[in-house]
N, C-alpha and C positions, 0 to 999 in steps of 0.2 A: 830626664826623667823632665815631663811636660807638668807643668799644674792647672787644674784646671780652677777655676774663680767660680761661686758659686752662692747666691746671696740666698737667706733663707728669712723668711719672717717668722720670728715666735712667738708664741701671743701668751704670756702668763697671764694662772689669774688668779686672786687671790681676795680675802674676804674684805682685803681695804682697797683694792682696787672698783671705782667707778664707774668708769666705762670699757667696755669688754674691745674699743677698737684699740686701746693702748696695747705695742707690745713692741719689743726688740727687736729690731734689725742687725743680724750675725753674718760675720762674711766671713767663708768657709773657703782654704784652700785644700784641693782633694787631690791626688796624684792620679794619673793613669792607672795605673795596677790597681787602686783602691773603686775607681771606677769600674774598670773590667772586674773586677770581683763579683762587685756589688750586682754588675748586670748578669756576669756567670749564675750567683745565687740565684737571683732573682727570676729567671729564666730556669735552673735545676727545680724549681717550686714550682713554678706556673706549667714547665714543660710536659710534664706528663700528663696532666687533667686537660691539656690542653691538646695531647696526642688523644686522648682518650677520646674526648668527647668530638674531636675530627672525627675518629673508626666512626665513631658514632653517626656521624650523620652523614659519614659516606657510606653504612649499613642501611643508615632510614632513606638515604637518595636510592641506594638500589633498590630497597623494599617499593618503594613508591612507584618505580620503573616497573616491579613484578607486577603489581596490582594496577596499573594502570593498561598492562599488556594485558593481564585477566579481561578486565573490566572492559576494552575493548572487546574481545574477545568474546562476552557476553552478549554484552550488543549489537555486535556484529549475528550470533545466534539468534538473538531475540528479533530482528528484520529479516532474518532467515525464516523463524517463524510465522513472521507476521507475513511476508509474503507467501508463505505456505497456506494461513489465511485467506489469503485473497485469490489463491489457485484455485482452494476447495471452493470459493463464494462464484467464481468462475466458470467451474463445471459443473458447481449444482442449474447454475445460470442456464448452460447449455444443454443441461439435461433437462430441465421448465421446456427451451425451447424445441428441445427435438421432441417430447411429447406432445404440445402444440401443432408441431408439422407431420407427426403421425395422426394426428384427429383429422388435420387439415386434407391431409390425402386421404383416410377414409371417406370422410363428408365426401373429396372429389369424388374417388372412385363410385358411392352410393349416386350422387347427382347425376354420373353418368349410366349408369343403369337403370335410372328412373327416366331419363330423356329417350335412350333408349327403348324400357319398353313404350314411351310416351309414342314415338315417331310410327313403329309396330303399330302400336296400338289404333293410330290415325292413318297408317298407310292401309290398313285393315277394314276402317270407318268409307273411307273413300275407295276403297274395290267393291266396297257390299253397294256403295250409292252409287256410282257405275252401274255397277249389277242390278240396282232395283230401277235405274233411268233407262238402263237398256229393255229391261222385263218391258215397263208400262212404254217404251215405244214399241216394239214389239207387239204387246199387246192395243194398244192404239189402232196398229196397221192392221191385225185380225179383225178388230173391229170395223172397222173404217172396209178392208174387203167381207165382211160381212152383210155390213149394210150395203154395200155395193152390191153385193150379191141380193141379196136382200129388196130390192129396189127394182121398182115394176123396169121391165125393159121390151120394149117393144117388138113385136113379136114380126121376125121373118118372115113376109107373103112370098109365098112360092107357086 
């Protein structure tokens, strides 16, 4: 049998003690079997509570993992919704610019029609001026011929 020596400070207080630091030191010799029994008693007293605490901590950790997974899923859903809002904004912007392009195309067609009409009108005016110019030239020639015929000609003597 092995013996273990344990030093223990025991403080005894009474009404006559003047200093709380005064105490008795007592040397105890304890057998290994007693130490083992004390350890077993201590473990049997605290071990069930510690095991329940360990189980509760494991459940809590597992619940935290589940909660973190759920939170990550919610964050991804939020990001997806946010990206959908961005996509919707892009579609709205594309629709706006498409409407602008349609308006520009209409304006270009209208301007093309106006320029075509102006070109036709300019061509008609040019043809009318040329015709008037030709008629004036013909009128001058007629007048010149008429004046030529009206001017006295020397008669031919025969």
